[in-house]
C-alpha positions as MATLAB code, in Angstrom:
seq = 'MELIRQILTIYKNYDYKTLVLVASVRHPQHVVEAALAGGHICTMPYSIFQALFKHPLTDSGLKKFLDDWKAKGQQ';
ca = [
      16.273   10.662    1.635;
      18.406    7.725    3.055;
      17.426    8.971    6.513;
      13.974    8.651    5.884;
      14.555    5.148    4.681;
      16.453    4.013    7.623;
      13.559    5.582    9.956;
      10.963    3.972    7.991;
      12.757    0.328    8.113;
      13.413    0.760   11.626;
       9.885    1.644   12.399;
       8.685   -1.181   10.146;
      11.022   -3.996   11.725;
       9.639   -3.366   15.408;
       6.160   -2.770   14.149;
       5.777    0.859   15.408;
       2.730    2.609   14.463;
       3.449    5.740   13.359;
       3.592    8.389   10.424;
       6.709    9.838    9.018;
       6.741   13.702    8.477;
       9.686   14.799    5.916;
      10.287   18.461    6.875;
      11.841   21.228    5.209;
      11.238   20.135    1.617;
      13.068   22.466   -0.903;
      12.594   21.230   -4.351;
       9.750   19.440   -6.069;
      12.044   16.333   -6.571;
      12.556   16.126   -2.901;
       8.727   15.579   -2.630;
       8.741   12.758   -5.273;
      11.744   11.070   -3.507;
      10.066   11.401    0.026;
       6.949    9.696   -1.465;
       8.915    6.871   -2.925;
      11.060    6.415    0.178;
       7.895    6.165    2.379;
       7.458    9.378    3.898;
       3.649   10.296    4.845;
       3.758   13.861    5.161;
       6.554   16.839    3.776;
       6.073   20.047    5.027;
       7.157   22.764    2.152;
       7.060   26.338    0.874;
       3.815   27.357   -0.941;
       6.049   27.742   -3.953;
       7.347   24.364   -3.891;
       3.554   22.893   -3.542;
       2.687   25.196   -6.756;
       5.626   23.652   -8.755;
       4.160   20.244   -8.274;
       1.468   21.392  -10.526;
       3.326   22.717  -13.260;
       4.954   20.899  -16.026;
       5.244   21.912  -19.604;
       3.283   19.256  -21.138;
       0.499   19.440  -18.675;
       0.308   23.117  -19.676;
       0.472   22.493  -23.533;
      -1.638   19.590  -23.019;
      -4.418   21.907  -21.280;
      -4.175   24.729  -23.966;
      -4.769   22.234  -26.654;
      -7.794   20.429  -25.085;
      -9.278   24.176  -24.442;
      -8.348   25.134  -28.016;
     -10.154   22.035  -29.183;
     -13.411   22.478  -26.561;
     -13.610   26.252  -27.793;
     -13.444   24.824  -31.836;
     -16.259   22.774  -31.186;
     -18.563   25.524  -29.835;
     -18.248   24.668  -26.246;
     -18.088   27.477  -23.517;
];
């Protein structure tokens, strides 16, 4: 990610109008780091993309919400 930061700094220093593509991301945390570094686009395997939406607290929160919704007689 340091390379991404350096590239973005150079482009900013010289006012280049461009987008930076972060290629071959292999872990969900790398997507976060790339975004924090200022990267505009990431290429990644579909499995990494799916992993971005998975989190134990999200899963348990959704289950609780759906259970409460059903308990109120909603479909």
